[in-house]
C-alpha positions as CSV (number, residue, x, y, z in Angstrom):
1,A,26.9,-56.9,-29.2
2,K,26.5,-57.6,-25.5
3,A,26.9,-53.9,-24.7
4,L,24.3,-53.0,-27.3
5,E,21.8,-55.4,-25.7
6,L,22.5,-53.9,-22.2
7,Y,22.1,-50.4,-23.5
8,K,18.8,-51.3,-25.2
9,Q,17.6,-52.8,-21.9
10,G,18.7,-49.7,-20.0
11,A,16.9,-47.5,-22.6
12,A,13.7,-49.6,-22.2
13,I,13.8,-49.2,-18.4
14,A,14.6,-45.5,-18.6
15,A,11.8,-45.0,-21.2
16,A,9.3,-47.0,-19.0
17,G,10.2,-44.9,-15.9
18,G,9.3,-41.6,-17.8
19,R,11.4,-39.5,-15.4
20,W,14.8,-40.5,-16.6
21,K,15.0,-38.6,-19.9
22,E,18.7,-37.7,-19.4
23,Q,19.6,-41.3,-18.8
24,L,17.5,-42.3,-21.8
25,A,19.4,-39.8,-24.0
26,T,22.7,-41.2,-22.8
27,F,21.5,-44.7,-23.6
28,Y,20.5,-43.6,-27.1
29,E,23.8,-42.0,-27.7
30,N,25.7,-45.1,-26.6
31,I,23.4,-47.3,-28.7
32,A,24.1,-45.0,-31.7
33,N,27.9,-45.3,-31.0
34,C,27.6,-49.1,-30.7
35,F,25.8,-49.4,-34.1
36,A,28.4,-47.0,-35.7
37,S,31.2,-49.2,-34.4
38,L,29.4,-52.3,-35.8
39,Q,29.1,-50.3,-39.0
40,Q,25.3,-50.4,-39.0
41,Y,25.0,-46.8,-39.9
42,N,21.3,-46.7,-40.6
43,E,20.6,-47.9,-37.0
44,A,23.3,-45.6,-35.7
45,F,21.6,-42.6,-37.5
46,T,18.2,-43.6,-36.2
47,Y,19.4,-43.7,-32.6
48,S,21.5,-40.6,-33.1
49,K,18.2,-38.8,-34.2
50,Y,16.5,-40.1,-31.1
51,Y,19.4,-38.8,-29.0
52,K,19.3,-35.4,-30.7
53,N,15.5,-35.1,-30.4
54,L,15.6,-36.0,-26.7
55,R,18.5,-33.6,-26.0
56,D,16.6,-30.8,-27.8
57,T,13.5,-31.6,-25.7
58,L,15.6,-31.6,-22.5
59,L,17.2,-28.3,-23.5
60,N,13.8,-26.8,-24.3
61,E,12.5,-27.9,-20.9
62,E,15.6,-26.5,-19.2
63,N,15.1,-23.2,-21.1
64,S,11.4,-23.1,-20.2
65,R,12.2,-23.7,-16.6
66,H,14.8,-20.8,-16.6
67,I,12.3,-18.6,-18.4
68,N,9.6,-19.4,-15.8
69,E,12.1,-18.8,-13.0
70,M,13.0,-15.4,-14.5
71,N,9.3,-14.5,-15.0
72,A,8.6,-15.5,-11.3
73,L,11.6,-13.3,-10.2
74,Y,10.4,-10.4,-12.4
75,E,6.8,-10.7,-11.2
76,T,8.0,-10.9,-7.5
77,D,10.1,-7.8,-8.0
78,Q,7.1,-6.0,-9.6
79,K,4.9,-7.0,-6.7
80,Q,7.5,-5.8,-4.2
81,K,7.6,-2.4,-6.0
82,Q,3.9,-2.3,-6.1
83,I,3.7,-3.1,-2.3
84,L,6.3,-0.4,-1.6
85,Q,4.3,2.1,-3.7
86,L,1.1,1.2,-1.9
87,N,2.8,1.5,1.5
88,D,4.2,4.9,0.4
89,D,0.7,6.0,-0.7
90,V,-0.8,4.8,2.6
91,T,1.9,6.7,4.5
92,R,1.2,9.9,2.6
93,G,-2.5,9.3,3.1
94,N,-2.0,8.9,6.8
95,M,0.1,12.1,6.9
96,A,-2.6,14.0,5.0
97,N,-5.2,12.6,7.4
98,E,-3.2,13.7,10.4
99,R,-2.8,17.1,8.9
100,S,-6.5,17.3,8.2
101,I,-7.3,16.3,11.8
102,K,-4.9,18.9,13.1
103,E,-6.5,21.6,10.9
104,R,-9.9,20.5,12.1
105,N,-8.8,20.7,15.8
106,Y,-7.2,24.1,15.2
107,L,-10.5,25.3,13.6
108,L,-12.5,23.9,16.5
109,L,-10.2,25.5,19.1
110,S,-10.3,28.8,17.3
111,S,-14.1,28.6,17.1
112,L,-14.3,27.8,20.8
113,L,-12.1,30.7,21.7
114,L,-14.1,33.0,19.5
115,L,-17.3,31.8,21.1
116,V,-15.8,32.4,24.6
117,L,-14.7,35.9,23.5
118,L,-18.2,36.6,22.2
119,V,-19.8,35.5,25.4
120,V,-17.4,37.7,27.4
121,I,-18.3,40.7,25.2
122,V,-22.0,40.0,25.5
123,I,-21.7,39.7,29.3
124,S,-19.7,42.9,29.5
125,Y,-22.1,44.7,27.3
126,R,-25.1,43.6,29.4
127,N,-23.3,44.6,32.6
128,S,-22.4,47.9,31.1
129,R,-26.1,48.5,30.1
130,K,-27.2,47.4,33.5
131,K,-24.9,49.9,35.2
132,T,-25.8,52.6,32.7
133,Q,-29.5,51.9,33.5
134,Q,-28.8,52.0,37.3
135,L,-26.9,55.3,36.9
136,N,-29.8,56.7,34.9
137,E,-32.2,55.6,37.6
138,Q,-30.0,57.1,40.3
139,N,-29.6,60.3,38.3
140,A,-33.4,60.4,37.9
141,V,-33.8,60.0,41.7
142,I,-31.2,62.6,42.4
143,E,-32.8,65.1,39.9
144,K,-36.2,64.5,41.4
145,A,-34.7,65.0,44.9
146,L,-33.0,68.2,43.7
147,A,-36.2,69.4,42.1
148,D,-38.1,68.6,45.4
149,K,-35.4,70.4,47.3
150,E,-35.6,73.5,45.1
151,V,-39.4,73.5,45.5
152,L,-38.9,73.3,49.3
153,L,-36.3,76.0,49.2
154,K,-38.6,78.2,47.2
155,E,-41.4,77.6,49.7
156,I,-39.2,78.3,52.6
157,H,-38.0,81.6,51.1
158,H,-41.4,82.8,50.5
């Protein structure tokens, strides 16, 4: 009977604390055992139900905590996979960007070389035309001089 009172006091303290559910369940189990040994089976059954309900609640809380931990691990794993995928996408994007920059640079260099070649061709053509024009002018001078010479020679022979 003394143990029963101490268990009830312990249960009251544990219930008042609110954080000691496992201790409260143990007190309920001990109280049920005390009532059973005193052959007060109705009371023993009542405290046994309290014990079972509290144990079920504790088990449900434990299962919920495990489920939440597993969900957190799963979500963390999914986030890691997503981060790796995004990093891979960024890397591929950077590589494509670098390739695009190289292609642009090659195009610019090719265009510049083509422009330089075109300038060289234009300058060469102008120089060639200028020389051709000078030759034509010199030929005209020579032909005029020859014509004058022939006229002089005809006059001298007459």
